[in-house]
ROVEX-555402 format. One line per 10 residues: number of its first residue (from 1); their letters; for each residue x, y, z of N, C-alpha, C, O. Coordinates in steps of 0.05 Angstrom, whole numbers, padded with zeros to 5 digits. Layout:
<rs>
NUM = A = X/Y/Z/X/Y/Z/X/Y/Z/X/Y/Z; ...
</rs>
This chain:
<rs>
1 = MKKLFTLLFV = 01884/01941/02403/01873/01919/02395/01896/01893/02395/01891/01870/02402; 01916/01901/02388/01936/01882/02385/01944/01873/02417/01950/01849/02421; 01944/01887/02434/01948/01879/02462/01927/01862/02471/01933/01843/02485; 01900/01866/02464/01881/01850/02471/01882/01824/02461/01877/01806/02476; 01888/01820/02436/01892/01790/02423/01918/01778/02435/01920/01754/02436; 01936/01793/02443/01962/01783/02456/01953/01770/02483/01960/01748/02489; 01937/01787/02501/01929/01778/02525/01910/01754/02524/01911/01736/02541; 01894/01753/02503/01876/01729/02501/01890/01704/02494/01884/01683/02505; 01909/01707/02476/01925/01687/02466/01942/01673/02488/01943/01649/02490; 01955/01691/02507/01966/01680/02532/01947/01668/02552/01951/01648/02565
11 = AVAMSIVACG = 01926/01682/02553/01902/01667/02572/01896/01639/02558/01898/01619/02571; 01890/01638/02536/01882/01608/02522/01906/01587/02524/01900/01564/02527; 01930/01593/02522/01953/01581/02526/01957/01571/02551/01963/01547/02555; 01954/01587/02568/01955/01582/02600/01934/01564/02608/01939/01548/02626; 01910/01566/02597/01889/01547/02608/01892/01522/02593/01885/01503/02607; 01902/01516/02568/01909/01492/02556/01931/01480/02572/01928/01456/02577; 01950/01490/02581/01973/01480/02593/01964/01471/02622/01975/01452/02633; 01942/01485/02635/01930/01478/02659/01916/01452/02661/01913/01441/02682; 01908/01443/02637/01890/01421/02629/01906/01394/02635/01895/01372/02639; 01933/01399/02634/01949/01370/02634/01946/01356/02661/01931/01365/02679
21 = PSAEEKTKME = 01961/01333/02662/01954/01319/02684/01973/01330/02706/01994/01341/02699; 01966/01328/02732/01985/01335/02757/02008/01321/02757/02011/01303/02741; 02029/01330/02776/02051/01315/02779/02045/01290/02792/02060/01271/02786; 02024/01286/02811/02014/01265/02824/02008/01240/02801/02017/01217/02801; 01989/01251/02783/01978/01236/02765/02002/01225/02744/02001/01203/02734; 02021/01243/02739/02043/01234/02720/02058/01213/02735/02063/01193/02722; 02066/01215/02757/02081/01195/02773/02067/01169/02777/02079/01148/02778; 02040/01170/02778/02025/01145/02777/02024/01129/02751/02025/01105/02750; 02022/01147/02728/02023/01137/02700/02049/01124/02698/02050/01100/02692; 02071/01139/02704/02099/01126/02698/02101/01099/02718/02112/01078/02711
31 = AEAKAKMDSL = 02090/01101/02742/02093/01074/02757/02081/01051/02745/02091/01028/02747; 02054/01059/02730/02039/01038/02720/02055/01027/02693/02057/01003/02689; 02067/01047/02676/02079/01036/02653/02105/01022/02659/02114/01006/02643; 02118/01027/02681/02141/01010/02691/02132/00985/02698/02143/00965/02689; 02113/00983/02713/02100/00958/02723/02093/00937/02700/02100/00914/02698; 02077/00953/02680/02072/00935/02656/02096/00927/02641/02096/00904/02635; 02116/00942/02635/02141/00935/02623/02157/00919/02638/02174/00907/02625; 02157/00915/02663/02170/00896/02678/02157/00866/02681/02169/00845/02686; 02132/00870/02677/02117/00846/02673/02118/00832/02647/02119/00808/02645; 02118/00851/02625/02124/00839/02594/02151/00826/02596/02155/00804/02586
41 = FNAASQSMTT = 02171/00842/02609/02199/00834/02605/02201/00805/02621/02213/00787/02610; 02189/00801/02645/02192/00778/02659/02176/00756/02644/02186/00733/02645; 02155/00759/02631/02141/00741/02617/02159/00732/02593/02163/00708/02589; 02169/00750/02578/02188/00741/02556/02210/00725/02564/02217/00705/02551; 02224/00732/02586/02242/00721/02596/02239/00693/02606/02256/00676/02601; 02218/00687/02620/02208/00661/02628/02205/00646/02603/02219/00625/02599; 02188/00656/02583/02182/00642/02562/02209/00630/02545/02211/00607/02536; 02228/00649/02543/02251/00645/02530/02268/00622/02547/02282/00605/02536; 02266/00622/02572/02281/00603/02590/02265/00575/02586/02278/00555/02583; 02239/00575/02587/02224/00552/02582/02230/00540/02550/02230/00516/02546
51 = ALDSAAPVAP = 02234/00556/02533/02238/00545/02506/02269/00536/02509/02274/00515/02497; 02285/00545/02519/02314/00537/02518/02316/00509/02535/02330/00490/02530; 02297/00511/02557/02300/00486/02574/02288/00460/02558/02298/00438/02560; 02270/00465/02544/02255/00446/02528/02269/00435/02504/02263/00413/02496; 02285/00449/02494/02298/00444/02472/02321/00425/02479/02342/00433/02488; 02317/00398/02474/02335/00380/02481/02366/00380/02467/02368/00383/02443; 02385/00377/02479/02413/00379/02466/02412/00355/02441/02405/00332/02445; 02420/00365/02421/02423/00349/02398/02454/00337/02400/02473/00352/02406; 02456/00311/02394/02480/00298/02396/02487/00298/02365/02469/00297/02348; 02516/00301/02358/02528/00305/02335/02519/00278/02318/02520/00256/02330
61 = AEPVAPAAPA = 02512/00280/02296/02500/00254/02280/02527/00240/02270/02548/00254/02269; 02527/00217/02264/02551/00203/02256/02552/00209/02223/02532/00209/02208; 02577/00213/02215/02578/00219/02188/02567/00191/02173/02568/00167/02180; 02555/00203/02148/02542/00178/02134/02561/00171/02112/02571/00189/02098; 02567/00147/02110/02583/00142/02085/02571/00143/02059/02547/00137/02056; 02585/00150/02041/02575/00153/02017/02565/00126/02003/02578/00105/02003; 02540/00128/01990/02531/00102/01978/02550/00095/01954/02562/00111/01939; 02550/00068/01954/02564/00057/01931/02548/00066/01905/02523/00070/01905; 02562/00069/01883/02547/00076/01860/02531/00051/01847/02541/00029/01847; 02509/00057/01838/02492/00039/01828/02504/00027/01805/02517/00041/01789
71 = EEAHH = 02500/00001/01803/02506/-00013/01780/02489/-00006/01755/02464/-00002/01756; 02502/-00004/01736/02483/00004/01712/02475/-00024/01697/02491/-00042/01694; 02452/-00026/01690/02439/-00052/01677/02453/-00052/01647/02453/-00031/01633; 02462/-00072/01640/02472/-00075/01613/02450/-00089/01594/02441/-00111/01600; 02442/-00078/01570/02426/-00094/01556/02438/-00108/01534/02425/-00123/01520
</rs>
């Protein structure tokens, strides 16, 4: 009986493994994933370049002279 259960377990395990995608399907899925990642990277890179180009360089501000102390009103 133990041999029968072992044989059935091996048969079920092999049938589950056989249900996975073929090598051709795996290659296709990897190529699609790489294309999507490249597309996202290019979009992010382009948006960063656009953001950096649109940011105008800011000239250093001139130092502001301290304000003279306000005169106190005497009563």
